[in-house]
C-alpha positions, 0 to 999 in steps of 0.5 A: 644849264641843261643840254638842249638850252645851252645848244638852243643858245649856242645857236642863237649867238651864232645866228647873231655873229652872221647876221650883222648888227640888228636895225630896228623897224626893218621888214623881213625882206630888208632883214634877210637881204641885210643878212645875206649882204653881211654874210657875203661881203663882211664875213665871206661865207657863201653858204650863209649867204645862200641860206639867206638870199634863198629865204629872202626870194621865198618872201611876199613883199612889194620890195622888188628891188631887194628881191632882184639884188638878191636873186643877182646876188644868188646867180654870182654865188652859184656861178663862182662855185660852178654850179650851173644848174643852180644858177639856171634854178635861181633864174627861173624865180625872176617873175614870181619871186616876191610877187606881192600886190602888182606894182604900177609906175612902169611908165611915164604918165604921158605913154597912157595917152599913145594910140590904142594901136600901138602894141609894142612898147619898151622902156629903158631906165637911163640912170638905173642902167648907167649907175649899175656896178657893171655898168661902172666897170664897163671902159669908158669908151664903151659906154660913150660908143653905145650912147653918143650921137656924134658920128664923128666921135663914134668913128673915132672911138671904133678906131680905138677899138680896133687898135686896143684889139690889135694891140692884144692879138699882137701880143698873143701872136708875136706880130707887129700892131700894124700886121695885127691892125691890118688882119682886124680890119679886113676882119671887120669890113668882111663882117660889116659887109655880112651884116649890111647884107642881111640887114638889107635882106630883112629890110626888104622882106619886111618892107618896113619903116624906121619909127621916127625914134630911131634918129629922133632921139639923137635928133632932139638930144642935138637940138638941145646941145647934148652930145647923148640922151645919157642924162635922160632919166626914162625912155619909152618907145612905142609903135604899131608892129605892122606899120613903124611909121605909127611910132613915138617916144616919151621921155623923162627929162629933168629941167625939160623946160630950160632945154627946150628954151635952150634949143629954141634959143639956137634955133633948133627948134621952132615953135609949133603950136601949145607946147609943141615944137619942130626939130629944124631940118628934120625930116620924117617920111615926108613930115616935120619931126615935132616934140611936146611937153603935155607933162612936167619934165616929159617929153613927146617925140613923134611926126607932125601927122601923129602928134596931133593925136597924142595931144587930143588923147591927152586933152580928153584926159582918158587913157587910150594906151590899149589894155592888153599892153598895159596889162602885160606891163603891169606884170614886169617887175617894176625894178627892171632895168629895161623891159619891153612888151609886145601884143599877141598879135604883134608876136604872132605878125613879127614871128612869123613874117616872111613865111609862106602860109603853108609853113606858117600854118604848120608852125602854128599848128606845133608851136605854143600859142602865144598870149603876148610876151614880156622881156625884162633886163636887170643889170647889177654885177651881171647882165640878166635877160628874161623873157616871159611868154604866156601861152594857153597850150602848156603841152605844146610849151613843154615839147618846146622847152625839151626840144630846145633843151636837147638842141643847146645841149647838142651844140654845147657838146660839139662846139666849145666857143657855143658851149661857153656862150650857151652856159648860162642860158636856160629855158623853161616852163613857169611853175604853173605851166602857163608860160615859156620862160627863157633866161640868159646871164652875161658877166662883164667879160662876156659884155666886153668881148661882145662889145670888142669882137 
């Protein structure tokens, strides 16, 4: 056999060895993902896995779930190798990787009938987040602490958190658990007082009201006889940036009709018109809090004054959600575990709230002009947070990136604790220079430290 053909045959055989079994009818993206996983998990060849996942990110495909999984696996591979710059290079590809035809389906159907002045919107895929490998590896009590609507149970879980933290400190400092517990309790009281003071100042400066869903979701879950909204499928919240009283939530809840019936039977809900019920004993800004179901297994939570507007929009059947908000939502990868968008006006007003006119004018001259903002979060074995701010001033955006990077480097060089926190924080411009990107990745250990601290 001639030498070139021999080498070609050996190369083909080697490729087959590291690619795992073939699968009929799979797409190019599916094949690259399968090969990357095989290299990473079966034969433990990181360089082979990196090669296939990088090729996957270069594919033009609508199979976005494969793209994000491959991206997160690449982050894990580079982070394990200690290559932080490679991690950041991968993170910058989040918004554009695999971008084929834009896909919809981000929002519960009823969301399209929210008032047109709602300019901040966020969505959480509850089951996608809870079923992620990272979420499953978190201590059960941490997950329960975050989700529970039972104040007494949260207090019990807080006591358990303090005790476990005290056990760890006692072992580290060779002191009694009680002594460590006393120290931690004193520290927590101090931190709690500082947080309340900061929150109070923010509330005073903004003179802002809590949105209806802040307490309304737990009140609804309680009316259904549930300790938390953990079993809900997807939740969308939305409000007007300048008046959070104009707010609502839309949730996808399997078996919603039966849950509502149980709430009515228990005296927690009372009928208030067609497909609408009132939460018994719950008030918001002097009004009743209501729930409604205009579509199968979709729930709306709103104030008594807001619900008729949403009902009327639905009855007309014409989309009323602001076009700018809808455009920003469409640009978010469809497989994000959660995401949020805000309109240009909302970003400007919320970002500069409380500032004097002179200071605001100066900052608006210096900073890039935001055309809204998009935030997406993904969870696998890592937690990734990705922010994109479209802008029509690329020169200013580039200057801001340079300044921010210098600040991060300076802070990391002078503070070891900050260095670890900021290690996988990246600020960059999009490849077309039309957006500012901020990306951050957290490991399981970092998340546990933040939740337990």
